[in-house]
C-alpha positions as CSV (number, residue, x, y, z in Angstrom):
1,M,-33.7,-31.2,57.4
2,N,-30.9,-30.7,60.3
3,S,-31.4,-31.5,63.7
4,F,-31.8,-27.8,64.6
5,N,-35.2,-27.3,62.4
6,V,-36.5,-30.7,64.1
7,N,-35.6,-29.3,67.3
8,S,-37.4,-26.0,66.8
9,I,-40.4,-27.3,65.1
10,F,-40.9,-29.9,67.8
11,R,-40.1,-26.9,70.5
12,F,-42.7,-24.6,68.7
13,V,-45.3,-27.4,68.2
14,T,-45.0,-28.7,71.9
15,L,-44.9,-25.1,73.5
16,I,-48.0,-23.8,71.5
17,L,-50.0,-27.4,72.6
18,I,-48.8,-27.2,76.7
19,Q,-49.6,-23.3,76.8
20,V,-52.7,-23.4,75.0
21,L,-54.1,-27.1,76.5
22,I,-52.9,-26.8,79.9
23,F,-51.6,-23.1,80.9
24,N,-54.6,-21.4,79.6
25,N,-56.5,-22.8,81.8
26,I,-54.3,-22.1,84.9
27,N,-55.4,-18.9,86.8
28,F,-54.5,-18.4,90.5
29,M,-56.3,-16.0,92.0
30,G,-57.6,-14.1,89.1
31,S,-54.2,-12.5,88.1
32,I,-51.6,-15.2,87.8
33,N,-51.5,-16.6,84.4
34,P,-48.3,-18.8,83.2
35,Y,-46.9,-18.2,79.8
36,P,-44.2,-20.6,79.2
37,Y,-44.5,-20.7,75.6
38,I,-42.2,-17.8,75.3
39,L,-39.4,-19.9,76.0
40,F,-39.2,-20.4,72.1
41,V,-38.7,-16.8,71.8
42,L,-36.2,-16.8,74.8
43,L,-34.1,-20.0,73.9
44,F,-34.1,-19.3,70.0
45,P,-30.4,-19.8,69.0
46,I,-28.8,-16.5,68.2
47,N,-26.6,-17.0,64.9
48,N,-30.0,-17.8,63.2
49,N,-31.9,-15.2,60.5
50,R,-33.5,-12.5,62.5
51,T,-36.1,-12.1,60.1
52,L,-37.2,-15.6,60.5
53,F,-37.0,-15.3,64.2
54,I,-39.0,-12.4,64.1
55,F,-41.5,-14.1,61.9
56,L,-41.6,-17.1,64.0
57,S,-42.3,-15.3,67.2
58,F,-45.1,-13.6,65.2
59,M,-46.5,-16.8,64.3
60,L,-46.0,-18.4,68.1
61,G,-48.0,-15.7,69.4
62,L,-50.4,-15.5,66.3
63,F,-51.3,-19.1,67.0
64,V,-51.3,-18.8,71.0
65,D,-54.1,-16.1,70.0
66,I,-55.7,-17.9,67.5
67,F,-56.5,-20.7,70.3
68,S,-57.2,-18.3,73.2
69,N,-59.3,-15.9,71.1
70,S,-57.1,-12.9,72.5
71,G,-57.1,-10.8,69.5
72,G,-53.6,-10.6,68.6
73,V,-52.1,-9.4,72.3
74,H,-49.7,-12.5,72.1
75,A,-48.3,-11.6,68.8
76,A,-47.8,-8.3,69.5
77,A,-46.0,-9.1,72.7
78,C,-44.2,-12.1,71.3
79,V,-43.0,-9.6,68.2
80,T,-41.8,-7.0,70.6
81,I,-39.6,-9.4,72.9
82,A,-38.0,-11.1,69.6
83,F,-37.0,-7.2,68.3
84,I,-35.6,-6.2,71.5
85,R,-33.8,-9.4,72.9
86,P,-30.3,-8.4,71.1
87,P,-29.6,-5.7,73.6
88,V,-31.2,-7.6,76.7
89,L,-28.8,-10.7,75.5
90,K,-26.0,-7.9,75.5
91,F,-26.7,-6.6,78.8
92,A,-27.2,-10.1,80.6
93,F,-24.6,-11.7,78.9
94,G,-21.9,-9.1,78.0
95,M,-18.5,-10.2,75.8
96,I,-20.3,-14.1,75.1
97,Y,-22.9,-12.3,73.2
98,E,-20.4,-10.1,71.7
99,H,-18.5,-12.8,70.3
100,Q,-21.9,-14.8,69.3
101,T,-20.4,-17.6,71.4
102,I,-23.5,-17.9,73.4
103,K,-25.1,-21.4,74.2
104,F,-27.8,-21.1,76.7
105,N,-27.3,-24.4,78.3
106,N,-23.7,-23.4,78.7
107,T,-24.4,-20.3,80.6
108,E,-24.6,-19.2,84.3
109,F,-27.7,-19.3,85.8
110,G,-27.7,-16.3,87.4
111,N,-27.5,-14.5,83.7
112,R,-30.1,-16.7,82.4
113,V,-32.3,-15.7,85.1
114,I,-31.9,-12.0,84.4
115,Y,-32.5,-12.7,80.8
116,F,-35.7,-14.5,81.5
117,S,-36.8,-11.8,83.8
118,I,-36.2,-8.9,81.8
119,L,-37.9,-10.4,78.4
120,I,-40.8,-12.2,80.3
121,F,-41.6,-8.7,82.2
122,I,-41.8,-6.8,79.0
123,H,-43.5,-9.6,77.4
124,H,-46.1,-9.6,80.3
125,L,-46.4,-5.8,80.5
126,I,-47.3,-5.5,76.5
127,L,-49.6,-8.6,77.0
128,F,-51.7,-7.4,79.8
129,S,-51.5,-3.5,78.7
130,L,-53.1,-4.3,75.6
131,E,-55.5,-6.7,77.1
132,I,-57.0,-4.6,79.6
133,F,-56.3,-1.4,77.5
134,N,-57.7,0.9,80.1
135,I,-55.4,3.7,81.6
136,S,-57.7,3.5,84.8
137,N,-57.3,-0.2,85.3
138,I,-52.9,0.6,85.2
139,I,-52.9,-1.1,89.1
140,L,-54.7,-4.4,87.5
141,V,-52.0,-4.1,84.9
142,A,-49.3,-3.9,87.2
143,Q,-50.6,-6.3,89.5
144,K,-51.1,-9.2,86.9
145,T,-47.6,-8.2,85.2
146,L,-45.8,-8.4,88.6
147,F,-47.4,-11.8,89.9
148,S,-47.5,-13.5,86.4
149,S,-44.0,-12.6,85.7
150,I,-42.6,-14.1,88.8
151,F,-44.6,-17.4,88.1
152,T,-43.6,-17.4,84.6
153,I,-39.8,-17.0,85.3
154,I,-40.0,-19.6,88.1
155,L,-41.9,-22.0,85.7
156,C,-39.3,-21.2,82.5
157,A,-36.1,-21.4,84.7
158,L,-37.3,-24.8,85.8
159,I,-38.2,-25.7,82.6
160,S,-34.9,-24.9,80.9
161,I,-33.0,-26.8,84.0
162,L,-34.9,-30.1,83.7
163,F,-34.5,-30.0,79.7
164,S,-31.1,-28.6,79.4
165,N,-28.5,-31.1,78.1
166,K,-25.2,-29.9,80.1
167,Q,-22.1,-30.2,77.9
168,R,-19.5,-28.8,80.1
């Protein structure tokens, strides 16, 4: 088993446990919920098998759904952002992504925040749309999406800074 597999398994399990044991119990003002578990999807290596990546994203969301009793909304949101990740990577990182040489630890902080912001916003929009699933509550969906996205973006940026091992 190479170090990538061990690191990925450790990140997968750790993020699920942190999400279900700590962050699922945080609820600021009724509409701000942090979801840093999606860092697994955001930081998954680019050059790996895409089918495996989408499957692992589904399993990540499914485990969070099982522990949160949320009926599959996390799995749907995770699979969606895993599926649309390549065009977002191309938009955020440009030629670095084109040449498949991207290493998240070595990217510019601004590009990383743009990348995180787009995928986190899409994830939260899908998550809260499916969770509430009522067009008459569109304001509530927008409010929860906006505030939770901002909080999750800040949290993911801080976590990625704290746990990155710069190799410049």
